[in-house]
C-alpha positions as CSV (number, residue, x, y, z in Angstrom):
1,M,0.0,0.0,0.0
2,D,1.2,3.5,-0.8
3,I,0.9,5.1,2.6
4,S,1.9,8.5,1.4
5,A,-0.9,8.5,-1.2
6,A,-3.4,7.2,1.3
7,M,-2.6,10.2,3.6
8,Q,-3.2,12.7,0.9
9,Q,-6.9,12.5,1.4
10,F,-6.4,14.3,4.8
11,Y,-5.1,17.4,3.1
12,D,-7.0,20.2,1.4
13,D,-6.2,21.7,-2.0
14,K,-3.9,24.2,-0.3
15,G,-1.8,21.5,1.4
16,N,-3.2,22.1,4.9
17,I,-4.2,19.2,7.2
18,S,-8.0,18.8,7.0
19,I,-9.6,16.0,9.0
20,P,-13.2,15.0,7.9
21,D,-15.7,15.4,10.7
22,Q,-16.7,11.7,10.4
23,L,-13.2,10.3,10.7
24,T,-12.4,8.1,13.7
25,L,-9.4,5.9,14.4
26,S,-11.3,2.7,14.1
27,G,-12.9,3.8,10.9
28,M,-9.5,4.7,9.5
29,N,-8.1,1.3,10.5
30,E,-10.9,-0.6,8.9
31,M,-10.7,1.5,5.7
32,L,-7.0,0.9,5.4
33,F,-7.4,-2.8,6.2
34,A,-10.0,-3.1,3.4
35,M,-7.5,-1.5,1.0
36,A,-4.9,-4.0,2.1
37,Q,-7.3,-6.9,1.4
38,M,-8.0,-5.5,-2.1
39,Q,-4.3,-5.3,-2.8
40,G,-3.7,-8.8,-1.3
41,T,-1.3,-7.6,1.4
42,Q,-3.5,-8.5,4.4
43,D,-1.2,-11.4,5.3
44,S,2.0,-9.2,5.5
45,L,4.0,-9.2,8.8
46,L,2.8,-6.6,11.2
47,F,4.2,-7.4,14.6
48,R,7.3,-9.2,15.8
49,F,7.1,-9.5,19.6
50,H,10.4,-10.2,21.3
51,D,9.5,-12.2,24.4
52,Y,12.3,-12.5,26.9
53,S,10.3,-13.9,29.8
54,A,11.6,-17.4,29.5
55,S,15.2,-16.9,28.3
56,R,17.8,-14.1,27.8
57,G,17.9,-15.0,24.1
58,G,14.2,-14.5,23.8
59,E,11.5,-15.9,21.5
60,V,10.1,-14.0,18.5
61,V,6.3,-14.3,18.0
62,T,4.9,-13.0,14.7
63,W,1.5,-11.6,13.8
64,T,0.2,-10.8,10.4
65,R,-2.1,-7.8,9.7
66,A,-5.1,-10.2,9.1
67,Q,-4.5,-12.0,12.4
68,V,-4.4,-8.6,14.3
69,N,-7.5,-7.4,12.6
70,T,-9.4,-10.6,13.5
71,K,-8.4,-10.3,17.2
72,I,-9.3,-6.6,17.2
73,K,-12.8,-7.5,16.1
74,A,-13.1,-10.3,18.6
75,V,-12.2,-7.8,21.4
76,S,-14.8,-5.4,20.0
77,V,-17.6,-7.9,19.9
78,R,-16.9,-9.0,23.5
79,L,-16.7,-5.4,24.7
80,R,-20.0,-4.5,23.0
81,Q,-21.6,-7.4,25.0
82,V,-20.6,-5.9,28.4
83,T,-20.2,-2.1,27.8
84,T,-22.1,0.9,26.6
85,P,-20.5,3.2,24.0
86,G,-18.6,5.9,25.8
87,D,-17.6,3.7,28.7
88,R,-14.0,3.9,29.7
89,V,-11.9,0.7,29.3
90,A,-8.5,0.5,31.0
91,V,-5.7,-1.5,29.4
92,L,-3.5,-3.1,32.1
93,A,-0.8,-5.3,30.6
94,N,2.9,-5.6,29.7
95,N,4.2,-4.3,26.4
96,S,2.8,-6.9,23.9
97,P,0.7,-7.3,20.8
98,E,-2.3,-8.0,23.1
99,Y,-1.9,-4.5,24.6
100,L,-2.2,-2.8,21.2
101,I,-5.0,-5.1,20.0
102,G,-7.0,-4.4,23.1
103,F,-6.5,-0.7,22.7
104,I,-7.7,-0.7,19.1
105,G,-10.5,-3.2,19.9
106,A,-11.8,-0.8,22.6
107,L,-11.9,2.0,19.9
108,Y,-13.8,-0.4,17.6
109,A,-16.4,-1.0,20.4
110,G,-17.1,2.7,20.8
111,T,-15.5,2.8,24.2
112,V,-12.7,5.1,25.4
113,P,-9.5,3.2,26.2
114,V,-7.2,4.3,29.1
115,P,-3.7,3.0,28.5
116,L,-2.1,2.0,31.8
117,Y,0.5,-0.7,32.7
118,D,1.0,-4.0,34.4
119,P,0.4,-3.6,38.2
120,T,3.7,-5.5,38.8
121,E,5.6,-2.5,37.5
122,P,7.6,-1.3,40.5
123,G,7.1,2.1,42.2
124,H,3.8,3.1,40.5
125,G,1.2,1.6,42.8
126,A,-0.1,5.0,44.1
127,H,-0.2,6.5,40.6
128,L,-2.2,3.5,39.2
129,T,-4.7,3.7,42.1
130,A,-5.2,7.4,41.5
131,V,-5.7,7.0,37.8
132,L,-8.2,4.2,38.2
133,E,-10.2,6.3,40.7
134,S,-10.2,9.2,38.2
135,S,-11.1,7.2,35.1
136,T,-13.6,4.8,36.6
137,P,-13.3,2.1,34.0
138,T,-16.1,-0.4,33.7
139,V,-13.8,-3.0,32.0
140,V,-10.1,-3.8,32.2
141,L,-8.4,-5.5,29.3
142,T,-5.3,-7.5,30.0
143,N,-3.4,-10.6,28.8
144,R,-2.4,-13.9,30.2
145,H,1.0,-12.6,31.2
146,S,-0.5,-9.9,33.4
147,A,-3.9,-11.3,34.4
148,A,-3.0,-12.6,37.8
149,A,-1.4,-9.3,38.8
150,V,-4.4,-7.3,37.5
151,R,-6.9,-9.5,39.5
152,G,-4.7,-9.1,42.5
153,H,-4.8,-5.3,42.2
154,F,-8.6,-5.3,42.5
155,S,-8.9,-8.2,45.1
156,D,-9.4,-5.9,48.1
157,R,-12.5,-4.3,46.5
158,P,-16.0,-5.6,47.1
159,A,-17.1,-7.8,44.2
160,G,-19.7,-5.3,43.1
161,Q,-17.1,-2.5,42.8
162,R,-14.6,-4.4,40.7
163,P,-14.4,-3.8,36.9
164,R,-14.9,-6.7,34.6
165,I,-11.6,-8.2,33.6
166,L,-11.2,-9.5,30.0
167,T,-8.1,-11.4,28.9
168,V,-7.4,-10.5,25.3
169,D,-5.5,-13.6,24.3
170,A,-8.1,-15.8,25.9
171,L,-10.9,-14.5,23.7
172,P,-11.6,-16.9,20.8
173,D,-11.1,-15.6,17.3
174,S,-14.5,-16.9,16.4
175,L,-16.1,-13.9,18.1
176,A,-14.9,-11.8,15.2
177,E,-17.5,-13.6,13.0
178,D,-20.2,-11.7,14.9
179,W,-18.6,-8.3,14.1
180,V,-20.9,-6.0,12.2
181,N,-19.5,-2.9,10.6
182,P,-21.3,0.0,12.4
183,M,-21.2,2.2,9.4
184,A,-24.1,0.2,7.9
185,A,-26.4,1.1,10.8
186,L,-25.1,4.6,11.0
187,M,-26.2,5.2,7.4
188,E,-29.7,5.1,8.6
189,H,-29.0,7.2,11.8
190,P,-26.2,9.6,10.9
191,E,-26.9,11.7,14.0
192,L,-25.5,8.8,16.0
193,A,-22.3,8.6,14.1
194,P,-19.1,9.3,16.1
195,K,-17.3,12.4,15.2
196,A,-13.6,13.4,14.8
197,G,-14.0,15.7,17.7
198,D,-15.2,13.0,20.1
199,P,-12.9,11.6,22.8
200,A,-10.7,8.8,21.4
201,F,-8.7,7.9,24.5
202,L,-7.5,9.2,27.9
203,Q,-3.7,9.8,28.3
204,Y,-2.8,10.2,31.9
205,T,0.0,12.5,32.9
206,S,2.8,11.0,34.8
207,G,2.0,12.8,38.0
208,S,5.6,14.0,38.5
209,T,4.5,17.6,39.2
210,R,0.9,17.1,40.3
211,T,-1.9,14.6,40.8
212,P,-2.3,12.6,37.6
213,A,-4.7,14.2,35.2
214,G,-6.5,12.5,32.3
215,V,-5.8,14.3,29.0
216,V,-8.8,13.9,26.7
217,L,-7.4,13.2,23.2
218,T,-9.8,13.3,20.3
219,H,-9.7,11.4,17.0
220,R,-8.9,14.8,15.2
221,S,-6.1,15.7,17.5
222,I,-4.4,12.3,17.1
223,V,-4.8,12.0,13.3
224,T,-3.6,15.6,13.0
225,N,-0.6,14.9,15.1
226,V,0.4,11.8,13.3
227,L,0.2,13.6,10.0
228,Q,2.4,16.3,11.5
229,V,4.9,13.6,12.6
230,F,5.1,12.1,9.1
231,Q,5.5,15.4,7.4
232,A,7.9,17.1,9.8
233,G,9.9,13.9,10.4
234,Q,10.2,13.4,6.7
235,L,9.5,9.7,7.2
236,Q,10.8,7.5,4.4
237,M,8.9,4.5,3.2
238,P,9.1,1.5,3.4
239,M,9.8,1.7,7.1
240,R,9.9,-0.4,10.3
241,L,9.6,0.8,13.9
242,V,11.7,-0.7,16.7
243,N,9.7,0.0,19.8
244,W,10.3,-0.8,23.5
245,L,8.7,2.4,24.8
246,P,6.1,1.8,27.5
247,L,2.7,1.5,25.7
248,H,1.1,3.4,28.5
249,H,3.2,6.5,27.6
250,D,1.8,8.9,24.9
251,M,4.8,8.5,22.6
252,G,4.7,4.7,22.9
253,I,1.0,4.1,22.3
254,I,0.5,6.6,19.5
255,L,3.5,5.6,17.5
256,A,2.7,1.9,17.9
257,S,-1.0,2.3,17.2
258,F,-0.5,4.2,14.1
259,C,2.0,1.7,12.7
260,L,-0.7,-0.9,13.4
261,I,-3.3,1.2,11.6
262,L,-1.1,2.0,8.6
263,G,0.2,-1.5,8.3
264,I,3.8,-0.6,9.1
265,P,5.7,-3.5,10.6
266,Q,7.2,-3.0,14.1
267,D,9.3,-4.9,16.6
268,I,8.0,-4.8,20.1
269,M,9.6,-5.6,23.5
270,G,9.2,-4.2,27.0
271,P,11.2,-1.4,28.6
272,R,12.6,-3.8,31.2
273,D,13.9,-6.1,28.4
274,F,15.8,-3.1,27.0
275,I,17.2,-2.1,30.4
276,Q,18.3,-5.6,31.2
277,D,20.3,-5.7,27.9
278,P,20.4,-2.6,25.6
279,G,22.1,-4.9,23.1
280,R,18.7,-6.4,22.3
281,W,17.6,-3.0,20.9
282,I,20.8,-2.6,18.9
283,R,20.3,-6.1,17.4
284,Q,16.7,-5.2,16.4
285,L,17.9,-1.9,14.9
286,D,20.5,-3.9,12.9
287,E,18.1,-6.2,11.2
288,K,17.7,-5.3,7.5
289,G,14.9,-6.0,5.1
290,T,13.5,-5.0,1.7
291,V,10.0,-4.4,0.3
292,G,10.4,-5.3,-3.4
293,E,13.7,-3.7,-4.4
294,D,13.5,-1.0,-1.7
295,A,15.5,-1.2,1.5
296,V,13.5,-0.8,4.7
297,N,14.2,2.4,6.7
298,V,14.4,1.8,10.4
299,Y,13.0,4.2,13.0
300,A,12.9,4.3,16.8
301,A,11.9,6.7,19.5
302,V,13.6,6.7,22.9
303,P,14.1,9.0,25.9
304,N,17.6,10.4,26.4
305,F,18.7,7.9,29.1
306,A,18.4,5.1,26.6
307,L,21.3,6.5,24.6
308,E,23.5,6.4,27.7
309,L,22.6,2.8,28.5
310,A,23.1,1.6,24.9
311,A,26.5,3.3,24.6
312,R,27.6,1.9,28.0
313,Y,26.3,-1.6,27.8
314,A,25.9,-2.4,24.1
315,D,29.2,-1.1,22.7
316,P,30.0,-3.4,19.6
317,A,33.7,-2.9,20.2
318,E,33.3,-4.7,23.6
319,R,30.7,-7.3,22.7
320,E,31.3,-10.2,20.3
321,D,27.6,-10.7,19.7
322,L,27.3,-7.1,18.3
323,A,30.7,-6.9,16.5
324,D,29.1,-7.2,13.0
325,V,26.2,-4.8,13.4
326,D,25.4,-2.3,10.6
327,L,23.3,0.7,11.6
328,S,23.6,2.6,8.3
329,H,20.0,1.9,7.5
330,I,18.6,3.7,10.6
331,E,16.8,6.7,9.2
332,G,15.7,8.3,12.5
333,I,15.9,8.0,16.2
334,I,13.6,10.4,17.9
335,N,15.1,11.5,21.2
336,G,12.3,12.8,23.3
337,A,10.2,12.5,26.5
338,E,12.9,14.0,28.7
339,A,15.7,16.6,28.5
340,V,18.1,16.0,25.6
341,S,21.8,15.8,26.7
342,L,24.6,16.7,24.4
343,Q,26.9,14.3,26.4
344,S,24.5,11.4,25.6
345,V,24.2,12.2,21.9
346,D,27.9,12.6,21.6
347,R,28.6,9.3,23.4
348,F,26.1,7.4,21.3
349,Q,27.7,8.8,18.1
350,E,31.2,7.9,19.4
351,V,30.2,4.3,20.1
352,F,27.9,3.6,17.1
353,G,29.3,5.9,14.4
354,P,32.0,3.4,13.4
355,Y,29.2,0.9,12.8
356,G,27.3,3.1,10.3
357,F,25.1,5.2,12.5
358,R,24.7,8.7,10.9
359,R,24.6,11.7,13.3
360,T,21.9,13.3,11.1
361,A,19.6,10.3,12.1
362,M,19.5,11.6,15.7
363,R,16.3,13.7,16.1
364,P,16.1,15.5,19.5
365,S,12.4,16.4,19.7
366,Y,9.8,18.1,22.0
367,G,6.3,17.2,22.8
368,L,3.8,16.6,25.6
369,A,0.5,14.8,26.1
370,E,-1.5,18.0,26.1
371,A,-0.5,18.4,22.4
372,T,-1.2,14.7,21.8
373,V,2.5,13.8,21.7
374,F,4.6,15.7,19.1
375,V,5.4,19.5,18.9
376,T,8.8,20.0,17.2
377,T,11.5,18.0,15.6
378,P,14.6,19.0,13.5
379,Q,13.8,19.5,9.8
380,T,17.2,20.8,8.5
381,E,20.0,18.7,7.0
382,D,22.6,19.9,9.6
383,R,20.8,18.2,12.5
384,P,21.1,17.8,15.4
385,R,22.0,21.4,16.0
386,L,23.7,22.7,19.2
387,R,24.0,26.3,20.4
388,V,26.0,27.5,23.4
389,F,24.4,30.2,25.5
390,D,25.7,32.5,28.3
391,R,24.4,31.2,31.7
392,E,24.1,34.6,33.3
393,K,22.1,36.0,30.4
394,L,19.8,33.0,30.3
395,S,19.0,33.5,34.0
396,E,18.1,37.1,33.1
397,G,15.8,35.9,30.2
398,T,17.9,36.4,27.1
399,A,19.8,33.9,24.9
400,V,23.3,35.2,24.1
401,E,25.6,32.9,22.3
402,V,29.2,32.5,23.6
403,P,32.2,30.3,22.7
404,A,32.0,26.7,24.0
405,D,35.1,27.2,26.2
406,S,33.6,30.2,28.0
407,G,33.3,29.9,31.7
408,T,29.6,30.7,31.6
409,A,28.8,28.4,28.6
410,V,25.6,26.4,28.6
411,P,25.2,24.0,25.6
412,I,21.6,23.3,24.6
413,M,20.5,21.1,21.8
414,S,17.8,22.3,19.4
415,V,14.6,20.2,19.5
416,G,13.7,21.5,16.0
417,E,10.9,23.3,14.4
418,P,7.1,23.1,14.6
419,G,5.1,20.7,12.5
420,P,2.7,21.8,9.8
421,N,-0.5,23.6,10.7
422,E,0.8,24.4,14.2
423,Y,1.8,27.6,15.9
424,I,4.5,27.9,18.5
425,V,4.9,31.2,20.4
426,I,7.3,32.2,23.2
427,V,5.2,34.2,25.7
428,D,6.0,36.2,28.8
429,P,4.2,34.0,31.4
430,A,3.4,37.0,33.6
431,T,1.9,39.2,31.0
432,G,0.8,36.9,28.2
433,T,2.6,38.9,25.5
434,E,4.6,37.4,22.7
435,L,8.4,37.7,23.1
436,P,10.9,38.3,20.3
437,S,13.3,35.6,19.1
438,G,16.2,35.2,21.6
439,S,14.0,35.8,24.7
440,V,13.3,33.1,27.3
441,G,9.6,32.6,27.9
442,E,6.8,30.0,28.1
443,V,5.9,27.9,25.2
444,W,2.4,28.4,24.0
445,I,0.9,26.1,21.2
446,H,-2.1,26.4,18.9
447,G,-3.3,23.7,16.5
448,D,-5.7,20.8,15.9
449,N,-3.2,18.5,17.6
450,V,-4.0,20.1,21.0
451,A,-6.1,17.9,23.2
452,A,-9.7,18.8,24.3
453,G,-8.7,19.3,28.0
454,Y,-8.5,17.4,31.3
455,L,-11.1,14.9,32.4
456,G,-13.3,16.3,35.1
457,R,-11.1,19.3,35.7
458,E,-12.8,22.4,34.3
459,E,-10.7,24.9,36.1
460,E,-7.4,23.3,35.1
461,T,-8.7,22.9,31.5
462,V,-9.4,26.6,31.3
463,E,-6.1,27.5,32.8
464,T,-4.1,25.3,30.5
465,F,-6.0,25.0,27.2
466,R,-8.2,28.1,27.0
467,N,-5.7,30.9,27.0
468,V,-6.1,34.0,24.9
469,L,-3.3,35.6,22.8
470,P,-4.9,38.8,21.6
471,V,-3.5,40.2,18.3
472,G,-2.5,43.3,20.2
473,S,-0.2,41.3,22.5
474,R,1.7,39.8,19.6
475,L,4.8,41.2,18.0
476,N,4.0,43.9,15.5
477,G,0.4,43.5,16.2
478,G,0.4,40.0,14.9
479,G,2.0,41.0,11.6
480,E,5.3,40.2,10.1
481,G,7.8,38.8,12.6
482,S,5.1,37.3,14.8
483,A,5.2,33.5,15.2
484,A,1.4,33.8,15.8
485,A,0.6,35.6,12.6
486,G,-2.7,34.4,11.2
487,A,-3.5,32.3,14.3
488,P,-6.8,32.6,16.2
489,E,-6.8,34.5,19.5
490,D,-8.4,31.8,21.7
491,N,-7.6,28.2,22.8
492,W,-3.9,28.5,23.2
493,L,-2.2,25.7,25.2
494,R,0.2,26.9,28.0
495,T,2.8,24.2,28.4
496,G,4.6,25.3,31.5
497,D,7.9,24.8,29.7
498,L,10.5,27.6,29.3
499,A,12.3,27.9,26.0
500,V,13.9,30.3,23.5
501,T,13.7,30.3,19.7
502,V,16.7,31.1,17.6
503,D,16.4,31.1,13.8
504,G,13.0,29.3,14.1
505,E,14.3,26.4,16.2
506,L,13.3,25.7,19.7
507,Y,15.7,25.4,22.7
508,I,14.1,24.1,25.9
509,T,15.6,25.7,29.0
510,G,13.5,24.2,31.8
511,R,10.1,24.1,33.4
512,I,8.5,27.1,35.2
513,K,7.7,25.1,38.3
514,D,11.1,23.4,38.4
515,L,13.1,26.6,38.5
516,V,15.6,26.7,41.4
517,V,15.4,30.2,42.9
518,I,18.2,30.9,45.3
519,A,18.8,34.4,46.7
520,G,16.5,35.9,44.0
521,R,18.4,34.3,41.1
522,N,17.0,31.8,38.7
523,H,18.9,28.5,38.1
524,Y,17.8,25.7,35.7
525,P,17.9,22.4,37.5
526,Q,19.0,20.6,34.3
527,D,22.0,22.9,34.1
528,I,23.0,22.2,37.7
529,E,22.5,18.5,37.2
530,A,24.8,18.5,34.2
531,T,27.5,20.3,36.2
532,A,27.2,17.7,39.0
533,Q,27.3,14.9,36.5
534,E,30.5,16.1,35.0
535,A,32.2,16.5,38.4
536,T,32.4,12.8,39.2
537,D,32.1,9.3,37.9
538,Q,30.4,8.3,41.1
539,I,26.9,9.3,39.7
540,L,24.8,7.1,37.5
541,P,24.4,9.1,34.3
542,G,21.2,11.1,34.1
543,V,19.8,9.8,37.5
544,L,20.0,12.9,39.8
545,A,17.7,15.7,40.9
546,A,18.5,19.3,41.8
547,F,15.8,21.2,43.6
548,A,15.3,24.1,46.0
549,A,14.0,23.3,49.5
550,T,13.4,25.1,52.7
551,P,14.9,23.5,55.9
552,G,13.0,22.9,59.1
553,E,9.3,23.7,59.3
554,G,9.2,25.8,56.2
555,E,11.3,28.5,57.8
556,G,14.4,30.3,56.5
557,V,15.6,30.7,52.9
558,E,15.5,28.1,50.2
559,Q,18.6,26.0,49.8
560,L,19.9,24.0,46.9
561,I,19.7,20.2,47.4
562,I,21.2,17.6,45.0
563,V,20.3,13.9,45.2
564,A,22.1,11.5,42.9
565,E,22.1,7.7,42.5
566,R,25.4,5.9,42.8
567,D,26.8,4.3,39.7
568,P,26.5,0.5,40.2
569,E,30.3,0.1,39.5
570,A,31.2,2.8,42.0
571,D,32.6,2.2,45.5
572,P,30.2,3.6,48.2
573,A,33.3,4.5,50.3
574,L,34.0,7.3,47.7
575,D,30.6,9.0,48.1
576,G,32.0,11.7,50.4
577,D,34.7,12.6,47.9
578,A,32.2,12.7,45.1
579,A,29.8,14.9,47.1
580,A,32.7,17.3,47.8
581,A,33.6,17.4,44.1
582,V,30.0,18.1,43.1
583,R,29.7,20.9,45.7
584,A,32.9,22.5,44.5
585,A,31.9,22.3,40.8
586,V,28.3,23.7,41.3
587,T,29.6,26.5,43.5
588,S,32.2,27.5,41.0
589,V,30.1,27.3,37.9
590,H,26.7,28.5,39.2
591,G,27.7,30.7,42.1
592,V,25.5,28.8,44.6
593,S,26.7,26.3,47.1
594,P,24.5,23.2,47.6
595,A,23.3,22.8,51.2
596,E,23.4,19.0,50.7
597,V,24.7,16.6,48.1
598,L,23.5,13.1,48.7
599,I,24.7,10.0,46.9
600,V,22.1,7.3,47.3
601,D,21.5,3.7,46.3
602,R,20.2,2.8,42.9
603,G,16.4,3.1,42.6
604,S,16.2,5.8,45.3
605,V,15.7,8.9,43.1
606,P,12.0,9.1,42.3
607,R,10.8,8.9,38.7
608,S,7.5,9.4,37.0
609,S,5.6,6.6,35.3
610,A,7.2,7.9,32.1
611,N,10.6,7.4,33.6
612,K,11.4,11.2,34.0
613,I,13.2,12.4,37.1
614,A,10.5,13.7,39.4
615,R,12.2,16.7,41.0
616,R,9.2,17.9,43.0
617,V,8.6,14.4,44.4
618,A,12.3,14.2,45.3
619,A,12.0,17.5,47.1
620,K,9.0,16.2,49.1
621,A,10.8,13.0,49.9
622,W,13.9,14.9,51.1
623,A,11.7,17.1,53.3
624,E,10.2,13.9,54.8
625,G,13.7,12.5,55.5
626,A,13.5,9.8,53.0
627,F,17.2,10.2,52.0
628,A,18.6,10.4,55.5
């Protein structure tokens, strides 16, 4: 199937993205599957699931597009027997084909899926409980792997208060024979037809900075964002996705679901399988293939820490099983979901460049669930791009470039440019006025990819999604030079992220709520953490949190605290020397002396469900004496 040609129907005659009001994800999937049947490609490979539960070498389980479609319809038929359209259906399972099949099956049934995770995942019990209380699912979809843990999670509830639990891989394929295309009935009652603006699924925030909130994503916002990804990412066909991202995370579930819908083959494994041996990911990236005479282009999306782990534990120069890898056919690695580190990008290139990996394939990108997933990615040939700014000027709100060897140099990687049909503006968060290029401010977004709001949180929805950017508050009255020229005034998304634009590219500097303010001066925690990381080898790369805290019972001035996990190969007896080195480096570079530098055991620094360092949670834990 010519995917690029199929996507053209979602553009108008001016080349703008235009989603029909009647389009839904399930309808899109069924339409494209019918096209595959007409072309005789329904039996092509869709999934390769790498299962490492029984052995380190793993077992590969394959699924064709026809097998997946049959199981989706079986799930849909069973859900229609026990739900009402609009009900919420939680997906609680490990990364697996059943997870994606259950997710799409819930869409087919007219219900609203809520992608979550296996209850056995460590450290997220409170988050899972909070999300389930918020979303109130009537049914939970799982698989045989996770079924016992799922039932155990609900065992303390009275029988009448437990959701019904369905095991996707236990449902017989014969159920699919009872599936009836709803479009036939809707032809007679078009007023009942689902719309592109209806809720498609709920994506819960990680809860690292507040109580988890359910982001209501619509069919229009998701399809729009995927088209933006394809166009801005310049994706080359034929392609294959190598994916171990958690499927409960926005980047994981949307990329994987759309590969399913579009018939793009993908390799799936779990995040724990990657962490246990990053070489598994490298081997999957290495695998070649062709469609006809065309070589397959390989893509992946990972958070920054994955580059560190792969370079450290999957170096082909040190592993005989990876010595012959060829990564020259990798067309893109999207580096997103957390702050992008120059050190990590450089190290990955140093290790894998000799084996064919091209630096231009590295795509530092920016996104958030409130904008579905994607906001910006590099679109120039000289990617990824780095600029070095003056630390003092940044803290004052201005980006001034300085030489890399300057004593106040702060290197920041570009996360690229906006996608099509999307406006990105840097705004003064205090006044709501647009700032010129080179000024640090809050990122505001406008486009059809922006979500509808938060489930059951009207006040927060208005505060985050319903902001107004009057023409009079824009540069030159919204004329030439304004990034918001031609954009509507209402429904702007406030991201809470601080950034600066230079030559049209976005450079993230931090989060408004994460700013460390000591003695009236602003410090970006990522900047302090980078300095601490470079000061010693005692710290596990990327696993540390810098935050401001007030000692005692909330009295006195705020102080800088740094909590870092010890590298597993480091000697705990050297923690004191490492803490002293960190304190000296941070004091010298940033002009602020940490009140405490704590080197703690692995697994102690709190992370969100999306694996981001949770600085505010760490600050609360420190205040409660958790690191003492």
